[in-house]
C-alpha positions as CSV (number, residue, x, y, z in Angstrom):
1,M,41.5,74.2,117.3
2,F,44.8,75.8,118.0
3,S,47.0,77.3,115.3
4,Y,50.8,77.9,114.9
5,E,50.2,81.6,116.0
6,H,48.4,80.5,119.2
7,L,51.2,78.1,120.2
8,A,54.0,80.5,119.2
9,A,52.5,83.2,121.4
10,F,52.1,80.8,124.3
11,C,55.7,79.4,124.1
12,A,57.2,82.9,123.7
13,T,55.3,84.1,126.8
14,V,56.4,81.2,128.8
15,E,60.0,81.8,127.8
16,E,60.0,85.5,128.2
17,G,57.8,85.8,131.3
18,S,55.6,88.7,130.0
19,Y,53.3,89.5,127.1
20,S,55.4,92.6,126.2
21,K,58.7,90.7,125.9
22,A,57.0,87.8,124.0
23,A,55.6,90.4,121.6
24,R,59.0,91.8,121.0
25,K,60.4,88.3,120.4
26,L,57.8,87.5,117.8
27,G,57.7,91.0,116.2
28,K,54.1,91.5,117.1
29,D,52.3,93.9,119.4
30,R,51.3,93.0,123.0
31,T,47.6,93.0,122.3
32,T,47.9,90.5,119.5
33,V,49.9,88.1,121.7
34,R,47.4,88.4,124.6
35,E,44.4,87.8,122.2
36,Q,46.1,84.7,120.8
37,I,46.6,83.3,124.3
38,K,43.1,84.2,125.4
39,A,41.7,82.4,122.3
40,L,43.7,79.3,123.3
41,E,42.4,79.5,126.9
42,D,38.8,80.0,125.8
43,S,38.9,77.1,123.3
44,Y,40.0,74.6,125.9
45,A,38.6,76.2,129.1
46,I,42.0,76.4,130.8
47,V,44.1,79.2,132.4
48,L,47.6,79.3,131.0
49,F,49.1,82.2,132.9
50,D,48.8,83.9,136.3
51,I,49.2,87.7,135.7
52,Q,51.4,89.2,138.5
53,G,51.9,92.9,137.8
54,K,53.7,93.0,134.4
55,S,54.8,89.4,134.6
56,A,52.9,86.4,133.1
57,V,53.7,83.3,135.3
58,V,52.8,80.1,133.6
59,T,50.3,78.0,135.5
60,E,50.5,74.2,136.2
61,A,48.2,73.6,133.3
62,G,50.3,75.7,131.0
63,Q,53.5,74.1,132.1
64,A,52.0,70.7,131.4
65,I,51.6,71.5,127.7
66,Y,54.7,73.7,127.2
67,K,57.1,71.0,126.0
68,Q,54.8,69.5,123.5
69,S,53.8,73.0,122.3
70,Q,57.4,74.0,121.9
71,L,58.1,70.9,119.8
72,L,55.1,71.7,117.5
73,V,56.3,75.3,117.1
74,R,59.8,74.3,116.2
75,N,58.7,71.5,113.8
76,S,56.3,74.0,112.1
77,E,59.2,76.5,111.7
78,R,61.4,73.8,110.2
79,L,58.6,72.8,107.8
80,N,58.1,76.5,106.8
81,T,61.8,76.9,106.2
82,R,61.9,73.8,104.0
83,L,58.9,74.8,102.0
84,L,60.2,78.4,101.5
85,K,63.6,77.0,100.3
86,S,62.3,73.9,98.4
87,Y,63.5,75.3,95.1
88,L,67.3,75.5,95.5
89,E,69.9,76.6,92.9
90,P,72.5,73.9,92.0
91,I,75.2,73.6,94.7
92,T,78.4,75.1,93.4
93,Q,79.8,76.3,96.8
94,L,79.6,75.2,100.4
95,D,80.6,77.3,103.4
96,I,81.7,75.0,106.2
97,Y,82.0,76.7,109.6
98,H,84.2,75.1,112.2
99,D,85.7,75.7,115.6
100,V,88.9,74.8,117.5
101,L,87.4,71.4,118.6
102,V,87.1,70.0,115.1
103,P,89.9,67.5,114.4
104,A,92.0,68.2,111.3
105,P,91.6,64.6,110.0
106,L,87.9,65.1,109.8
107,I,88.3,68.3,107.8
108,L,90.8,66.5,105.5
109,H,88.4,63.6,105.0
110,I,85.6,65.9,103.9
111,E,87.9,67.9,101.6
112,A,89.1,64.6,99.9
113,F,85.6,63.2,99.7
114,M,84.1,66.3,98.0
115,D,87.1,66.6,95.6
116,K,86.5,63.0,94.5
117,H,82.7,62.9,94.3
118,Y,81.8,66.6,93.7
119,P,84.9,68.3,92.2
120,D,82.9,71.2,90.9
121,V,81.7,72.2,94.4
122,K,84.0,74.8,96.0
123,L,84.5,74.4,99.8
124,N,85.2,77.4,102.0
125,W,86.5,76.5,105.5
126,L,85.5,79.4,107.8
127,H,86.3,79.7,111.6
128,R,83.3,81.0,113.5
129,N,81.9,80.8,117.0
130,R,79.1,78.4,117.6
131,D,76.1,80.8,117.7
132,D,77.2,82.8,114.7
133,A,77.7,79.5,112.7
134,L,74.4,77.9,113.6
135,K,72.5,81.1,112.8
136,A,74.2,81.3,109.4
137,V,73.4,77.6,108.7
138,S,69.7,78.1,109.6
139,E,69.3,81.2,107.5
140,G,71.3,80.0,104.5
141,S,70.9,77.1,102.0
142,H,74.5,76.1,101.2
143,Q,76.1,76.5,104.7
144,L,77.3,73.6,106.9
145,A,78.9,73.6,110.4
146,L,81.1,71.3,112.4
147,M,80.6,72.5,116.0
148,Q,80.6,71.4,119.6
149,Y,77.2,70.0,120.6
150,K,75.5,70.9,123.8
151,L,73.3,68.4,125.8
152,T,71.9,71.0,128.1
153,S,69.7,72.9,125.6
154,Q,68.2,72.5,122.2
155,S,69.4,74.9,119.5
156,P,67.1,77.8,119.0
157,Y,67.7,77.6,115.3
158,S,65.8,75.6,112.7
159,L,68.4,73.0,111.3
160,G,69.3,69.4,111.1
161,Y,72.2,67.8,112.9
162,V,74.1,64.5,113.5
163,N,76.3,63.9,116.6
164,L,79.6,62.5,115.4
165,G,81.5,61.6,118.6
166,S,83.7,63.2,121.3
167,D,87.3,64.2,121.5
168,D,89.5,64.3,124.6
169,L,90.5,67.7,126.0
170,N,93.7,67.9,128.0
171,V,96.0,70.6,129.5
172,Y,99.2,71.3,127.7
173,C,102.2,73.6,128.0
174,N,105.8,73.8,126.6
175,P,108.3,71.3,128.0
176,N,110.3,74.1,129.7
177,H,107.4,75.7,131.6
178,P,107.7,75.8,135.4
179,L,104.5,73.7,135.7
180,T,106.4,70.7,134.3
181,G,108.7,70.7,137.3
182,L,106.0,70.1,139.8
183,A,105.5,66.7,141.4
184,K,101.8,67.1,140.8
185,V,99.8,69.8,139.1
186,T,96.6,71.1,140.7
187,I,93.9,73.6,139.6
188,G,95.5,76.0,142.1
189,D,98.8,75.8,140.2
190,L,97.0,76.5,136.9
191,Q,95.3,79.5,138.4
192,L,98.6,81.2,139.1
193,E,100.0,80.8,135.5
194,K,99.0,82.5,132.3
195,Q,96.3,80.6,130.3
196,Y,95.6,80.8,126.6
197,L,92.0,79.9,126.0
198,S,90.2,79.3,122.8
199,E,87.3,81.7,122.2
200,N,85.1,78.7,121.3
201,L,85.6,77.1,124.7
202,I,85.0,80.3,126.7
203,V,81.8,80.9,124.8
204,S,80.5,77.4,125.3
205,A,81.4,76.9,129.0
206,P,83.4,79.7,130.7
207,E,82.8,78.3,134.1
208,L,84.6,75.1,133.1
209,F,87.4,76.2,131.0
210,S,88.4,79.7,132.3
211,V,90.7,78.8,135.2
212,S,93.6,81.2,135.5
213,T,93.5,84.7,137.0
214,N,95.4,85.7,133.8
215,V,93.4,84.4,130.8
216,R,94.2,85.4,127.3
217,V,91.4,84.6,124.8
218,V,92.5,83.6,121.3
219,S,90.3,83.0,118.3
220,N,92.7,81.3,115.9
221,N,94.1,77.8,116.5
222,D,97.5,78.4,114.9
223,I,98.1,81.5,116.9
224,L,97.0,79.8,120.1
225,L,99.5,77.0,119.5
226,E,102.3,79.3,118.7
227,L,101.6,81.3,121.9
228,V,101.5,78.2,124.2
229,K,104.7,76.8,122.6
230,N,106.4,79.9,124.1
231,D,104.6,80.5,127.4
232,G,101.5,79.7,129.5
233,W,99.2,76.7,129.3
234,T,96.1,75.8,127.4
235,V,93.2,73.3,127.2
236,I,92.9,71.9,123.6
237,P,91.7,68.7,122.0
238,Q,94.2,65.8,122.0
239,S,94.0,65.5,118.2
240,L,95.2,69.1,117.8
241,A,98.0,68.8,120.3
242,E,99.3,65.4,119.4
243,P,101.6,66.5,116.4
244,L,103.3,69.1,118.7
245,V,103.6,66.5,121.5
246,K,105.4,64.2,119.1
247,Q,107.7,67.0,118.1
248,K,108.4,67.7,121.8
249,Q,107.1,71.2,121.5
250,L,104.2,70.6,123.9
251,I,103.7,68.3,126.9
252,K,100.5,67.0,128.5
253,L,100.0,68.0,132.1
254,P,98.2,65.4,134.3
255,L,95.9,67.2,136.7
256,D,95.6,65.9,140.3
257,E,91.9,66.7,140.4
258,L,91.1,65.1,137.0
259,A,91.0,61.3,136.9
260,S,90.6,61.2,133.1
261,S,90.4,63.5,130.1
262,L,87.4,65.8,129.5
263,N,85.2,64.8,126.6
264,V,83.6,67.3,124.3
265,G,81.4,66.2,121.4
266,I,81.3,67.3,117.8
267,S,78.2,67.6,115.7
268,F,77.6,68.2,112.0
269,F,74.8,70.8,111.3
270,Y,73.0,71.4,108.0
271,P,70.0,73.5,106.7
272,D,66.7,71.7,106.6
273,A,66.3,72.7,103.0
274,M,69.5,70.6,102.1
275,E,68.4,67.4,103.8
276,N,67.3,65.5,100.7
277,T,70.0,66.7,98.3
278,P,72.3,64.0,97.0
279,E,75.4,66.0,97.9
280,L,74.4,66.2,101.6
281,Q,73.2,62.6,101.8
282,T,76.4,61.1,100.4
283,L,78.5,63.5,102.5
284,L,76.6,62.5,105.6
285,S,77.1,58.8,105.0
286,S,80.8,59.3,104.5
287,I,81.2,61.5,107.6
288,K,79.3,59.0,109.8
289,A,81.5,56.2,108.6
290,F,84.7,58.2,109.2
291,A,83.5,59.3,112.7
292,A,82.6,55.8,113.7
293,K,86.2,54.7,113.2
294,Y,87.9,58.0,114.4
295,Y,86.0,58.3,117.7
296,Q,85.9,54.6,118.6
C-alpha cells in the first residue's frame, strides 16, 4: 500500500525532473526519495521513471497516475494543515491582502459587514502581490486574500477559495494625452507612449499587459492613478477608473485590435483551518451575495 511519503516523492520527481531536485524540494536526501519511489514501483510492479543521466523522465505508466497522485498529496497536505491548526485562538484580527484588481465597493462591503456583525474583529487591509499573499494565507490562521484567480494552474499552496466574478480591464489616459487625438488607437500606438503598469498585472501576465517600450511599474493604486492623470496610459479595472472618468480626469481609449474589454477574475482565499469558523462562513455568504449582484 502506498503512503503520503511515496506519493510526495513521486510527484516531486515528476515536477522537478530528477531525484536530487525532488529531494531539495521535499527537504530530504536523494537516497530517501529514490527508495520511496523504488518501494512504490516494487509494490505495484511498474516502472515510473526512465533514468537518463541525471534526469528522471516519467514513463507512460507514471504519467497515467500523476494527476491523481498530485490530488491525493495536496488533499493530504490540506488535512494535515487543518489538523495542526484545529485549535485556534479567538479571532480578534484579520489581515486581508488585496491587489489592484479588487473593486473598492467589495472592500467597503466587507468592512461594513464585519463592523456590523463582528465589531470586535479588527481588519487590516494590506496591499500585496499574489504569490506573497497566498503564501501568507496558507501559512497563517487569521489571514485572507482577495486576488486575481488563474485558470492555467492550481495554487501550490494549501488553502480554500471561492471565485467571485470578473471585472473589465480597459486602457485609460488623461483627456489631453496625444493618444486621444488619434482617429483609432492601435497596439502600435501604445507601444510608443509611456505606460504605467500595476505590479500585480505584470506579475500575473507580463506577456499580456506589458505593451510599451517605456513601462513604469507601480505598486500603489493611488500613485498609479495620480501618475496617469498627468502623463502616459495604463490598463486598470473599469471599477477603479470610473470615478475619474466621471470627473473627466481620465478617458477610456478604444483599441482597434480589441473588440471588447479584457476580463480578469477575482477570488477570495482563506486558510483551511478557518473554513468552519462562524466568522468565515457568514462572511463568505455575504461576499457571495454581493458578488452575484456586482458582477452580473
